Predicted model as a PDB file, atoms N, CA, C, CB and O in Angstrom, pLDDT in the B-factor column:
MODEL        1                                                                  
ATOM      1  N   MET A   1       0.846  -1.166   0.000  1.00 57.00           N  
ATOM      2  CA  MET A   1       0.000   0.000   0.000  1.00 57.00           C  
ATOM      3  C   MET A   1       0.895   1.234   0.000  1.00 57.00           C  
ATOM      4  CB  MET A   1      -0.964  -0.005   1.217  1.00 57.00           C  
ATOM      5  O   MET A   1       1.851   1.306   0.773  1.00 57.00           O  
ATOM      6  N   ALA A   2       0.603   2.178  -0.836  1.00 62.00           N  
ATOM      7  CA  ALA A   2       1.419   3.385  -0.956  1.00 62.00           C  
ATOM      8  C   ALA A   2       1.083   4.378   0.157  1.00 62.00           C  
ATOM      9  CB  ALA A   2       1.211   4.039  -2.336  1.00 62.00           C  
ATOM     10  O   ALA A   2      -0.061   4.493   0.597  1.00 62.00           O  
ATOM     11  N   LYS A   3       2.116   5.085   0.591  1.00 63.00           N  
ATOM     12  CA  LYS A   3       1.908   6.100   1.626  1.00 63.00           C  
ATOM     13  C   LYS A   3       1.325   7.354   1.000  1.00 63.00           C  
ATOM     14  CB  LYS A   3       3.232   6.425   2.359  1.00 63.00           C  
ATOM     15  O   LYS A   3       1.644   7.710  -0.134  1.00 63.00           O  
ATOM     16  N   LYS A   4       0.469   8.012   1.756  1.00 62.00           N  
ATOM     17  CA  LYS A   4      -0.094   9.275   1.284  1.00 62.00           C  
ATOM     18  C   LYS A   4       0.938  10.371   1.442  1.00 62.00           C  
ATOM     19  CB  LYS A   4      -1.389   9.630   2.048  1.00 62.00           C  
ATOM     20  O   LYS A   4       1.693  10.398   2.414  1.00 62.00           O  
ATOM     21  N   GLU A   5       0.960  11.261   0.493  1.00 58.00           N  
ATOM     22  CA  GLU A   5       1.876  12.393   0.589  1.00 58.00           C  
ATOM     23  C   GLU A   5       1.317  13.388   1.597  1.00 58.00           C  
ATOM     24  CB  GLU A   5       2.088  13.067  -0.802  1.00 58.00           C  
ATOM     25  O   GLU A   5       0.143  13.756   1.550  1.00 58.00           O  
ATOM     26  N   SER A   6       2.170  13.807   2.493  1.00 57.00           N  
ATOM     27  CA  SER A   6       1.706  14.794   3.481  1.00 57.00           C  
ATOM     28  C   SER A   6       1.755  16.181   2.874  1.00 57.00           C  
ATOM     29  CB  SER A   6       2.565  14.740   4.774  1.00 57.00           C  
ATOM     30  O   SER A   6       2.659  16.512   2.107  1.00 57.00           O  
ATOM     31  N   LYS A   7       0.778  16.977   3.225  1.00 57.00           N  
ATOM     32  CA  LYS A   7       0.731  18.346   2.727  1.00 57.00           C  
ATOM     33  C   LYS A   7       1.768  19.176   3.469  1.00 57.00           C  
ATOM     34  CB  LYS A   7      -0.690  18.955   2.892  1.00 57.00           C  
ATOM     35  O   LYS A   7       1.881  19.101   4.692  1.00 57.00           O  
ATOM     36  N   SER A   8       2.508  19.952   2.730  1.00 56.00           N  
ATOM     37  CA  SER A   8       3.504  20.804   3.389  1.00 56.00           C  
ATOM     38  C   SER A   8       2.800  21.993   4.025  1.00 56.00           C  
ATOM     39  CB  SER A   8       4.590  21.285   2.380  1.00 56.00           C  
ATOM     40  O   SER A   8       1.923  22.617   3.426  1.00 56.00           O  
ATOM     41  N   LYS A   9       3.208  22.290   5.258  1.00 59.00           N  
ATOM     42  CA  LYS A   9       2.607  23.398   5.978  1.00 59.00           C  
ATOM     43  C   LYS A   9       3.477  24.628   5.811  1.00 59.00           C  
ATOM     44  CB  LYS A   9       2.420  23.056   7.468  1.00 59.00           C  
ATOM     45  O   LYS A   9       4.704  24.530   5.785  1.00 59.00           O  
ATOM     46  N   LYS A  10       2.852  25.768   5.701  1.00 62.00           N  
ATOM     47  CA  LYS A  10       3.608  27.014   5.619  1.00 62.00           C  
ATOM     48  C   LYS A  10       4.168  27.328   6.999  1.00 62.00           C  
ATOM     49  CB  LYS A  10       2.718  28.185   5.095  1.00 62.00           C  
ATOM     50  O   LYS A  10       3.454  27.222   7.996  1.00 62.00           O  
ATOM     51  N   GLN A  11       5.413  27.705   7.064  1.00 70.00           N  
ATOM     52  CA  GLN A  11       6.059  28.005   8.326  1.00 70.00           C  
ATOM     53  C   GLN A  11       6.087  29.505   8.605  1.00 70.00           C  
ATOM     54  CB  GLN A  11       7.465  27.449   8.333  1.00 70.00           C  
ATOM     55  O   GLN A  11       6.914  29.960   9.395  1.00 70.00           O  
ATOM     56  N   GLY A  12       5.215  30.276   7.983  1.00 76.00           N  
ATOM     57  CA  GLY A  12       5.146  31.704   8.219  1.00 76.00           C  
ATOM     58  C   GLY A  12       4.539  32.012   9.571  1.00 76.00           C  
ATOM     59  O   GLY A  12       4.043  31.122  10.261  1.00 76.00           O  
ATOM     60  N   LYS A  13       4.584  33.275   9.941  1.00 74.00           N  
ATOM     61  CA  LYS A  13       4.014  33.680  11.227  1.00 74.00           C  
ATOM     62  C   LYS A  13       2.495  33.778  11.117  1.00 74.00           C  
ATOM     63  CB  LYS A  13       4.612  35.033  11.692  1.00 74.00           C  
ATOM     64  O   LYS A  13       1.977  34.247  10.103  1.00 74.00           O  
ATOM     65  N   PRO A  14       1.776  33.338  12.154  1.00 76.00           N  
ATOM     66  CA  PRO A  14       0.311  33.403  12.129  1.00 76.00           C  
ATOM     67  C   PRO A  14      -0.187  34.830  12.342  1.00 76.00           C  
ATOM     68  CB  PRO A  14      -0.280  32.480  13.199  1.00 76.00           C  
ATOM     69  O   PRO A  14       0.543  35.692  12.830  1.00 76.00           O  
ATOM     70  N   ARG A  15      -1.444  35.061  11.966  1.00 81.00           N  
ATOM     71  CA  ARG A  15      -2.054  36.373  12.195  1.00 81.00           C  
ATOM     72  C   ARG A  15      -2.354  36.519  13.672  1.00 81.00           C  
ATOM     73  CB  ARG A  15      -3.347  36.555  11.349  1.00 81.00           C  
ATOM     74  O   ARG A  15      -2.786  35.568  14.324  1.00 81.00           O  
ATOM     75  N   VAL A  16      -2.124  37.721  14.202  1.00 80.00           N  
ATOM     76  CA  VAL A  16      -2.418  37.995  15.598  1.00 80.00           C  
ATOM     77  C   VAL A  16      -3.149  39.321  15.706  1.00 80.00           C  
ATOM     78  CB  VAL A  16      -1.128  38.009  16.444  1.00 80.00           C  
ATOM     79  O   VAL A  16      -3.125  40.136  14.784  1.00 80.00           O  
ATOM     80  N   HIS A  17      -3.795  39.527  16.838  1.00 83.00           N  
ATOM     81  CA  HIS A  17      -4.477  40.779  17.134  1.00 83.00           C  
ATOM     82  C   HIS A  17      -3.448  41.904  17.172  1.00 83.00           C  
ATOM     83  CB  HIS A  17      -5.255  40.688  18.479  1.00 83.00           C  
ATOM     84  O   HIS A  17      -2.291  41.675  17.525  1.00 83.00           O  
ATOM     85  N   ASN A  18      -3.861  43.117  16.811  1.00 88.00           N  
ATOM     86  CA  ASN A  18      -2.930  44.251  16.763  1.00 88.00           C  
ATOM     87  C   ASN A  18      -2.248  44.510  18.101  1.00 88.00           C  
ATOM     88  CB  ASN A  18      -3.661  45.499  16.323  1.00 88.00           C  
ATOM     89  O   ASN A  18      -1.091  44.930  18.125  1.00 88.00           O  
ATOM     90  N   GLU A  19      -2.930  44.272  19.202  1.00 85.00           N  
ATOM     91  CA  GLU A  19      -2.344  44.490  20.522  1.00 85.00           C  
ATOM     92  C   GLU A  19      -1.256  43.472  20.842  1.00 85.00           C  
ATOM     93  CB  GLU A  19      -3.422  44.437  21.584  1.00 85.00           C  
ATOM     94  O   GLU A  19      -0.434  43.704  21.728  1.00 85.00           O  
ATOM     95  N   LEU A  20      -1.245  42.350  20.131  1.00 84.00           N  
ATOM     96  CA  LEU A  20      -0.287  41.285  20.417  1.00 84.00           C  
ATOM     97  C   LEU A  20       0.777  41.142  19.329  1.00 84.00           C  
ATOM     98  CB  LEU A  20      -1.018  39.973  20.586  1.00 84.00           C  
ATOM     99  O   LEU A  20       1.372  40.073  19.188  1.00 84.00           O  
ATOM    100  N   LYS A  21       1.023  42.198  18.562  1.00 85.00           N  
ATOM    101  CA  LYS A  21       2.042  42.143  17.517  1.00 85.00           C  
ATOM    102  C   LYS A  21       3.388  41.771  18.130  1.00 85.00           C  
ATOM    103  CB  LYS A  21       2.140  43.496  16.769  1.00 85.00           C  
ATOM    104  O   LYS A  21       3.777  42.325  19.158  1.00 85.00           O  
ATOM    105  N   GLY A  22       4.089  40.848  17.510  1.00 83.00           N  
ATOM    106  CA  GLY A  22       5.393  40.421  17.984  1.00 83.00           C  
ATOM    107  C   GLY A  22       5.348  39.356  19.054  1.00 83.00           C  
ATOM    108  O   GLY A  22       6.396  38.952  19.556  1.00 83.00           O  
ATOM    109  N   PHE A  23       4.168  38.887  19.419  1.00 85.00           N  
ATOM    110  CA  PHE A  23       4.021  37.873  20.464  1.00 85.00           C  
ATOM    111  C   PHE A  23       4.491  36.520  19.940  1.00 85.00           C  
ATOM    112  CB  PHE A  23       2.551  37.788  20.946  1.00 85.00           C  
ATOM    113  O   PHE A  23       4.028  36.058  18.897  1.00 85.00           O  
ATOM    114  N   GLU A  24       5.400  35.893  20.659  1.00 87.00           N  
ATOM    115  CA  GLU A  24       5.891  34.575  20.282  1.00 87.00           C  
ATOM    116  C   GLU A  24       5.950  33.680  21.509  1.00 87.00           C  
ATOM    117  CB  GLU A  24       7.276  34.674  19.615  1.00 87.00           C  
ATOM    118  O   GLU A  24       6.286  34.132  22.604  1.00 87.00           O  
ATOM    119  N   VAL A  25       5.621  32.408  21.318  1.00 88.00           N  
ATOM    120  CA  VAL A  25       5.659  31.420  22.389  1.00 88.00           C  
ATOM    121  C   VAL A  25       6.437  30.220  21.867  1.00 88.00           C  
ATOM    122  CB  VAL A  25       4.211  31.010  22.858  1.00 88.00           C  
ATOM    123  O   VAL A  25       6.278  29.816  20.715  1.00 88.00           O  
ATOM    124  N   SER A  26       7.282  29.653  22.728  1.00 91.00           N  
ATOM    125  CA  SER A  26       8.007  28.438  22.360  1.00 91.00           C  
ATOM    126  C   SER A  26       8.072  27.521  23.573  1.00 91.00           C  
ATOM    127  CB  SER A  26       9.441  28.771  21.836  1.00 91.00           C  
ATOM    128  O   SER A  26       7.843  27.946  24.705  1.00 91.00           O  
ATOM    129  N   ILE A  27       8.386  26.270  23.319  1.00 94.00           N  
ATOM    130  CA  ILE A  27       8.514  25.275  24.382  1.00 94.00           C  
ATOM    131  C   ILE A  27       9.962  24.811  24.415  1.00 94.00           C  
ATOM    132  CB  ILE A  27       7.536  24.066  24.162  1.00 94.00           C  
ATOM    133  O   ILE A  27      10.496  24.351  23.406  1.00 94.00           O  
ATOM    134  N   ASP A  28      10.597  24.934  25.582  1.00 93.00           N  
ATOM    135  CA  ASP A  28      11.996  24.521  25.688  1.00 93.00           C  
ATOM    136  C   ASP A  28      12.104  23.011  25.893  1.00 93.00           C  
ATOM    137  CB  ASP A  28      12.687  25.263  26.843  1.00 93.00           C  
ATOM    138  O   ASP A  28      11.094  22.308  25.893  1.00 93.00           O  
ATOM    139  N   THR A  29      13.311  22.522  26.065  1.00 94.00           N  
ATOM    140  CA  THR A  29      13.535  21.079  26.161  1.00 94.00           C  
ATOM    141  C   THR A  29      12.936  20.469  27.420  1.00 94.00           C  
ATOM    142  CB  THR A  29      15.012  20.787  26.118  1.00 94.00           C  
ATOM    143  O   THR A  29      12.723  19.257  27.475  1.00 94.00           O  
ATOM    144  N   PHE A  30      12.661  21.285  28.432  1.00 95.00           N  
ATOM    145  CA  PHE A  30      12.060  20.781  29.670  1.00 95.00           C  
ATOM    146  C   PHE A  30      10.535  20.865  29.654  1.00 95.00           C  
ATOM    147  CB  PHE A  30      12.599  21.557  30.859  1.00 95.00           C  
ATOM    148  O   PHE A  30       9.888  20.509  30.640  1.00 95.00           O  
ATOM    149  N   GLY A  31       9.955  21.328  28.551  1.00 94.00           N  
ATOM    150  CA  GLY A  31       8.512  21.429  28.421  1.00 94.00           C  
ATOM    151  C   GLY A  31       7.944  22.712  28.988  1.00 94.00           C  
ATOM    152  O   GLY A  31       6.730  22.831  29.149  1.00 94.00           O  
ATOM    153  N   GLU A  32       8.802  23.679  29.296  1.00 93.00           N  
ATOM    154  CA  GLU A  32       8.328  24.957  29.834  1.00 93.00           C  
ATOM    155  C   GLU A  32       8.005  25.908  28.694  1.00 93.00           C  
ATOM    156  CB  GLU A  32       9.380  25.586  30.778  1.00 93.00           C  
ATOM    157  O   GLU A  32       8.700  25.941  27.678  1.00 93.00           O  
ATOM    158  N   LEU A  33       6.945  26.676  28.874  1.00 90.00           N  
ATOM    159  CA  LEU A  33       6.572  27.682  27.883  1.00 90.00           C  
ATOM    160  C   LEU A  33       7.438  28.914  28.067  1.00 90.00           C  
ATOM    161  CB  LEU A  33       5.074  28.047  27.997  1.00 90.00           C  
ATOM    162  O   LEU A  33       7.592  29.416  29.180  1.00 90.00           O  
ATOM    163  N   LYS A  34       7.995  29.394  26.982  1.00 91.00           N  
ATOM    164  CA  LYS A  34       8.789  30.612  26.989  1.00 91.00           C  
ATOM    165  C   LYS A  34       8.074  31.628  26.103  1.00 91.00           C  
ATOM    166  CB  LYS A  34      10.259  30.348  26.496  1.00 91.00           C  
ATOM    167  O   LYS A  34       7.686  31.315  24.978  1.00 91.00           O  
ATOM    168  N   SER A  35       7.905  32.843  26.614  1.00 90.00           N  
ATOM    169  CA  SER A  35       7.182  33.877  25.893  1.00 90.00           C  
ATOM    170  C   SER A  35       7.955  35.184  25.956  1.00 90.00           C  
ATOM    171  CB  SER A  35       5.766  34.055  26.466  1.00 90.00           C  
ATOM    172  O   SER A  35       8.694  35.433  26.909  1.00 90.00           O  
ATOM    173  N   ASN A  36       7.783  36.017  24.938  1.00 91.00           N  
ATOM    174  CA  ASN A  36       8.429  37.322  24.939  1.00 91.00           C  
ATOM    175  C   ASN A  36       7.486  38.418  25.440  1.00 91.00           C  
ATOM    176  CB  ASN A  36       8.924  37.660  23.538  1.00 91.00           C  
ATOM    177  O   ASN A  36       7.815  39.602  25.362  1.00 91.00           O  
ATOM    178  N   LEU A  37       6.322  38.031  25.952  1.00 88.00           N  
ATOM    179  CA  LEU A  37       5.330  38.969  26.463  1.00 88.00           C  
ATOM    180  C   LEU A  37       5.064  38.638  27.926  1.00 88.00           C  
ATOM    181  CB  LEU A  37       4.013  38.914  25.625  1.00 88.00           C  
ATOM    182  O   LEU A  37       4.872  37.469  28.261  1.00 88.00           O  
ATOM    183  N   PRO A  38       5.048  39.639  28.807  1.00 89.00           N  
ATOM    184  CA  PRO A  38       4.771  39.353  30.226  1.00 89.00           C  
ATOM    185  C   PRO A  38       3.391  38.722  30.393  1.00 89.00           C  
ATOM    186  CB  PRO A  38       4.867  40.646  31.069  1.00 89.00           C  
ATOM    187  O   PRO A  38       2.437  39.099  29.712  1.00 89.00           O  
ATOM    188  N   ILE A  39       3.298  37.767  31.300  1.00 88.00           N  
ATOM    189  CA  ILE A  39       2.052  37.034  31.513  1.00 88.00           C  
ATOM    190  C   ILE A  39       0.936  37.957  31.979  1.00 88.00           C  
ATOM    191  CB  ILE A  39       2.260  35.918  32.528  1.00 88.00           C  
ATOM    192  O   ILE A  39      -0.230  37.702  31.680  1.00 88.00           O  
ATOM    193  N   GLU A  40       1.261  39.018  32.700  1.00 92.00           N  
ATOM    194  CA  GLU A  40       0.242  39.960  33.170  1.00 92.00           C  
ATOM    195  C   GLU A  40      -0.434  40.664  32.000  1.00 92.00           C  
ATOM    196  CB  GLU A  40       0.863  40.995  34.118  1.00 92.00           C  
ATOM    197  O   GLU A  40      -1.650  40.855  32.006  1.00 92.00           O  
ATOM    198  N   LYS A  41       0.353  41.052  30.994  1.00 90.00           N  
ATOM    199  CA  LYS A  41      -0.211  41.729  29.818  1.00 90.00           C  
ATOM    200  C   LYS A  41      -1.083  40.758  29.020  1.00 90.00           C  
ATOM    201  CB  LYS A  41       0.920  42.303  28.919  1.00 90.00           C  
ATOM    202  O   LYS A  41      -2.148  41.135  28.531  1.00 90.00           O  
ATOM    203  N   LEU A  42      -0.639  39.534  28.893  1.00 89.00           N  
ATOM    204  CA  LEU A  42      -1.420  38.527  28.179  1.00 89.00           C  
ATOM    205  C   LEU A  42      -2.732  38.243  28.897  1.00 89.00           C  
ATOM    206  CB  LEU A  42      -0.614  37.235  28.027  1.00 89.00           C  
ATOM    207  O   LEU A  42      -3.775  38.133  28.252  1.00 89.00           O  
ATOM    208  N   ASN A  43      -2.699  38.122  30.227  1.00 88.00           N  
ATOM    209  CA  ASN A  43      -3.917  37.880  30.999  1.00 88.00           C  
ATOM    210  C   ASN A  43      -4.886  39.046  30.898  1.00 88.00           C  
ATOM    211  CB  ASN A  43      -3.576  37.620  32.456  1.00 88.00           C  
ATOM    212  O   ASN A  43      -6.091  38.828  30.777  1.00 88.00           O  
ATOM    213  N   SER A  44      -4.395  40.274  30.943  1.00 89.00           N  
ATOM    214  CA  SER A  44      -5.299  41.427  30.832  1.00 89.00           C  
ATOM    215  C   SER A  44      -5.936  41.472  29.447  1.00 89.00           C  
ATOM    216  CB  SER A  44      -4.540  42.746  31.112  1.00 89.00           C  
ATOM    217  O   SER A  44      -7.112  41.817  29.327  1.00 89.00           O  
ATOM    218  N   PHE A  45      -5.188  41.132  28.402  1.00 89.00           N  
ATOM    219  CA  PHE A  45      -5.750  41.083  27.051  1.00 89.00           C  
ATOM    220  C   PHE A  45      -6.845  40.031  26.964  1.00 89.00           C  
ATOM    221  CB  PHE A  45      -4.651  40.790  26.018  1.00 89.00           C  
ATOM    222  O   PHE A  45      -7.907  40.286  26.396  1.00 89.00           O  
ATOM    223  N   LEU A  46      -6.595  38.848  27.523  1.00 87.00           N  
ATOM    224  CA  LEU A  46      -7.593  37.782  27.482  1.00 87.00           C  
ATOM    225  C   LEU A  46      -8.831  38.139  28.296  1.00 87.00           C  
ATOM    226  CB  LEU A  46      -6.993  36.480  27.996  1.00 87.00           C  
ATOM    227  O   LEU A  46      -9.945  37.811  27.887  1.00 87.00           O  
ATOM    228  N   ASN A  47      -8.663  38.804  29.440  1.00 83.00           N  
ATOM    229  CA  ASN A  47      -9.805  39.213  30.251  1.00 83.00           C  
ATOM    230  C   ASN A  47     -10.694  40.191  29.502  1.00 83.00           C  
ATOM    231  CB  ASN A  47      -9.333  39.835  31.555  1.00 83.00           C  
ATOM    232  O   ASN A  47     -11.915  40.158  29.657  1.00 83.00           O  
ATOM    233  N   GLU A  48     -10.106  41.051  28.702  1.00 84.00           N  
ATOM    234  CA  GLU A  48     -10.882  42.051  27.966  1.00 84.00           C  
ATOM    235  C   GLU A  48     -11.564  41.466  26.735  1.00 84.00           C  
ATOM    236  CB  GLU A  48      -9.986  43.199  27.551  1.00 84.00           C  
ATOM    237  O   GLU A  48     -12.662  41.900  26.387  1.00 84.00           O  
ATOM    238  N   ASN A  49     -10.951  40.499  26.068  1.00 85.00           N  
ATOM    239  CA  ASN A  49     -11.404  40.074  24.752  1.00 85.00           C  
ATOM    240  C   ASN A  49     -12.016  38.684  24.663  1.00 85.00           C  
ATOM    241  CB  ASN A  49     -10.286  40.138  23.838  1.00 85.00           C  
ATOM    242  O   ASN A  49     -12.550  38.322  23.614  1.00 85.00           O  
ATOM    243  N   VAL A  50     -11.956  37.896  25.728  1.00 81.00           N  
ATOM    244  CA  VAL A  50     -12.466  36.524  25.669  1.00 81.00           C  
ATOM    245  C   VAL A  50     -13.492  36.325  26.776  1.00 81.00           C  
ATOM    246  CB  VAL A  50     -11.311  35.489  25.799  1.00 81.00           C  
ATOM    247  O   VAL A  50     -13.245  36.670  27.931  1.00 81.00           O  
ATOM    248  N   ASP A  51     -14.651  35.763  26.414  1.00 78.00           N  
ATOM    249  CA  ASP A  51     -15.681  35.470  27.403  1.00 78.00           C  
ATOM    250  C   ASP A  51     -15.311  34.210  28.174  1.00 78.00           C  
ATOM    251  CB  ASP A  51     -17.060  35.309  26.728  1.00 78.00           C  
ATOM    252  O   ASP A  51     -14.758  33.267  27.608  1.00 78.00           O  
ATOM    253  N   ASP A  52     -15.614  34.199  29.450  1.00 76.00           N  
ATOM    254  CA  ASP A  52     -15.321  33.056  30.307  1.00 76.00           C  
ATOM    255  C   ASP A  52     -16.485  32.075  30.239  1.00 76.00           C  
ATOM    256  CB  ASP A  52     -15.061  33.508  31.772  1.00 76.00           C  
ATOM    257  O   ASP A  52     -17.586  32.393  30.689  1.00 76.00           O  
ATOM    258  N   LYS A  53     -16.261  30.900  29.691  1.00 77.00           N  
ATOM    259  CA  LYS A  53     -17.323  29.909  29.503  1.00 77.00           C  
ATOM    260  C   LYS A  53     -17.848  29.379  30.830  1.00 77.00           C  
ATOM    261  CB  LYS A  53     -16.817  28.754  28.654  1.00 77.00           C  
ATOM    262  O   LYS A  53     -19.026  29.039  30.933  1.00 77.00           O  
ATOM    263  N   LYS A  54     -16.995  29.303  31.842  1.00 77.00           N  
ATOM    264  CA  LYS A  54     -17.429  28.782  33.133  1.00 77.00           C  
ATOM    265  C   LYS A  54     -18.385  29.746  33.835  1.00 77.00           C  
ATOM    266  CB  LYS A  54     -16.222  28.506  34.020  1.00 77.00           C  
ATOM    267  O   LYS A  54     -19.283  29.316  34.558  1.00 77.00           O  
ATOM    268  N   LEU A  55     -18.193  31.032  33.624  1.00 75.00           N  
ATOM    269  CA  LEU A  55     -19.048  32.020  34.271  1.00 75.00           C  
ATOM    270  C   LEU A  55     -20.334  32.283  33.493  1.00 75.00           C  
ATOM    271  CB  LEU A  55     -18.292  33.312  34.451  1.00 75.00           C  
ATOM    272  O   LEU A  55     -21.253  32.904  34.026  1.00 75.00           O  
ATOM    273  N   ALA A  56     -20.417  31.833  32.267  1.00 72.00           N  
ATOM    274  CA  ALA A  56     -21.587  32.108  31.434  1.00 72.00           C  
ATOM    275  C   ALA A  56     -22.864  31.506  32.014  1.00 72.00           C  
ATOM    276  CB  ALA A  56     -21.362  31.574  30.034  1.00 72.00           C  
ATOM    277  O   ALA A  56     -23.954  31.987  31.703  1.00 72.00           O  
ATOM    278  N   GLU A  57     -22.763  30.480  32.839  1.00 75.00           N  
ATOM    279  CA  GLU A  57     -23.945  29.838  33.421  1.00 75.00           C  
ATOM    280  C   GLU A  57     -24.532  30.653  34.569  1.00 75.00           C  
ATOM    281  CB  GLU A  57     -23.593  28.443  33.912  1.00 75.00           C  
ATOM    282  O   GLU A  57     -25.680  30.436  34.957  1.00 75.00           O  
ATOM    283  N   ARG A  58     -23.760  31.584  35.113  1.00 76.00           N  
ATOM    284  CA  ARG A  58     -24.240  32.377  36.249  1.00 76.00           C  
ATOM    285  C   ARG A  58     -25.315  33.362  35.817  1.00 76.00           C  
ATOM    286  CB  ARG A  58     -23.079  33.128  36.906  1.00 76.00           C  
ATOM    287  O   ARG A  58     -25.299  33.852  34.687  1.00 76.00           O  
ATOM    288  N   GLU A  59     -26.237  33.647  36.705  1.00 75.00           N  
ATOM    289  CA  GLU A  59     -27.328  34.569  36.389  1.00 75.00           C  
ATOM    290  C   GLU A  59     -26.835  36.009  36.303  1.00 75.00           C  
ATOM    291  CB  GLU A  59     -28.432  34.459  37.436  1.00 75.00           C  
ATOM    292  O   GLU A  59     -27.380  36.796  35.529  1.00 75.00           O  
ATOM    293  N   ASP A  60     -25.823  36.366  37.076  1.00 76.00           N  
ATOM    294  CA  ASP A  60     -25.333  37.740  37.096  1.00 76.00           C  
ATOM    295  C   ASP A  60     -24.141  37.959  36.155  1.00 76.00           C  
ATOM    296  CB  ASP A  60     -24.942  38.120  38.508  1.00 76.00           C  
ATOM    297  O   ASP A  60     -23.423  38.949  36.292  1.00 76.00           O  
ATOM    298  N   TYR A  61     -23.930  37.056  35.213  1.00 69.00           N  
ATOM    299  CA  TYR A  61     -22.776  37.156  34.317  1.00 69.00           C  
ATOM    300  C   TYR A  61     -22.853  38.391  33.421  1.00 69.00           C  
ATOM    301  CB  TYR A  61     -22.672  35.902  33.457  1.00 69.00           C  
ATOM    302  O   TYR A  61     -21.843  39.062  33.207  1.00 69.00           O  
ATOM    303  N   ASP A  62     -24.047  38.699  32.894  1.00 71.00           N  
ATOM    304  CA  ASP A  62     -24.188  39.875  32.029  1.00 71.00           C  
ATOM    305  C   ASP A  62     -23.853  41.148  32.783  1.00 71.00           C  
ATOM    306  CB  ASP A  62     -25.607  39.961  31.463  1.00 71.00           C  
ATOM    307  O   ASP A  62     -23.217  42.043  32.226  1.00 71.00           O  
ATOM    308  N   ALA A  63     -24.263  41.248  34.027  1.00 74.00           N  
ATOM    309  CA  ALA A  63     -23.955  42.426  34.836  1.00 74.00           C  
ATOM    310  C   ALA A  63     -22.453  42.522  35.101  1.00 74.00           C  
ATOM    311  CB  ALA A  63     -24.730  42.383  36.165  1.00 74.00           C  
ATOM    312  O   ALA A  63     -21.890  43.617  35.105  1.00 74.00           O  
ATOM    313  N   MET A  64     -21.810  41.385  35.322  1.00 71.00           N  
ATOM    314  CA  MET A  64     -20.365  41.379  35.554  1.00 71.00           C  
ATOM    315  C   MET A  64     -19.619  41.830  34.299  1.00 71.00           C  
ATOM    316  CB  MET A  64     -19.890  39.975  35.982  1.00 71.00           C  
ATOM    317  O   MET A  64     -18.636  42.564  34.394  1.00 71.00           O  
ATOM    318  N   LYS A  65     -20.081  41.394  33.121  1.00 69.00           N  
ATOM    319  CA  LYS A  65     -19.429  41.780  31.868  1.00 69.00           C  
ATOM    320  C   LYS A  65     -19.553  43.285  31.643  1.00 69.00           C  
ATOM    321  CB  LYS A  65     -20.041  41.011  30.678  1.00 69.00           C  
ATOM    322  O   LYS A  65     -18.591  43.939  31.239  1.00 69.00           O  
ATOM    323  N   LYS A  66     -20.737  43.828  31.906  1.00 70.00           N  
ATOM    324  CA  LYS A  66     -20.943  45.264  31.688  1.00 70.00           C  
ATOM    325  C   LYS A  66     -20.079  46.097  32.610  1.00 70.00           C  
ATOM    326  CB  LYS A  66     -22.406  45.628  31.888  1.00 70.00           C  
ATOM    327  O   LYS A  66     -19.530  47.112  32.182  1.00 70.00           O  
ATOM    328  N   SER A  67     -19.944  45.700  33.858  1.00 69.00           N  
ATOM    329  CA  SER A  67     -19.131  46.466  34.783  1.00 69.00           C  
ATOM    330  C   SER A  67     -17.644  46.366  34.438  1.00 69.00           C  
ATOM    331  CB  SER A  67     -19.373  45.989  36.207  1.00 69.00           C  
ATOM    332  O   SER A  67     -16.887  47.303  34.690  1.00 69.00           O  
ATOM    333  N   LYS A  68     -17.230  45.262  33.877  1.00 63.00           N  
ATOM    334  CA  LYS A  68     -15.833  45.091  33.497  1.00 63.00           C  
ATOM    335  C   LYS A  68     -15.479  45.987  32.309  1.00 63.00           C  
ATOM    336  CB  LYS A  68     -15.547  43.621  33.159  1.00 63.00           C  
ATOM    337  O   LYS A  68     -14.376  46.532  32.261  1.00 63.00           O  
ATOM    338  N   LYS A  69     -16.402  46.147  31.344  1.00 61.00           N  
ATOM    339  CA  LYS A  69     -16.151  46.967  30.167  1.00 61.00           C  
ATOM    340  C   LYS A  69     -16.082  48.450  30.495  1.00 61.00           C  
ATOM    341  CB  LYS A  69     -17.220  46.726  29.136  1.00 61.00           C  
ATOM    342  O   LYS A  69     -15.409  49.207  29.795  1.00 61.00           O  
ATOM    343  N   LYS A  70     -16.775  48.877  31.558  1.00 55.00           N  
ATOM    344  CA  LYS A  70     -16.788  50.288  31.905  1.00 55.00           C  
ATOM    345  C   LYS A  70     -15.468  50.771  32.477  1.00 55.00           C  
ATOM    346  CB  LYS A  70     -17.883  50.557  32.883  1.00 55.00           C  
ATOM    347  O   LYS A  70     -15.196  51.971  32.465  1.00 55.00           O  
ATOM    348  N   LYS A  71     -14.637  49.857  32.981  1.00 52.00           N  
ATOM    349  CA  LYS A  71     -13.364  50.238  33.610  1.00 52.00           C  
ATOM    350  C   LYS A  71     -12.423  50.898  32.676  1.00 52.00           C  
ATOM    351  CB  LYS A  71     -12.700  49.059  34.192  1.00 52.00           C  
ATOM    352  O   LYS A  71     -11.318  51.269  33.072  1.00 52.00           O  
TER     353      LYS A  71                                                      
ENDMDL                                                                          
END                                                                             
């Protein structure tokens, strides 16, 4: 049986949000994540732009989202 040819993947840089330009993540030989962006900045970006799926079940989630956006 003949092997299927694997599709070559482009090794270019992926598209990122304008606030995260230059953001790179790598994994070293010990399995640790290495990043060129401070974790605090990344967490604040995620808090502003990503909805929390675990909190979506709460009844007061919409009120929490509105108060967070006003800050």
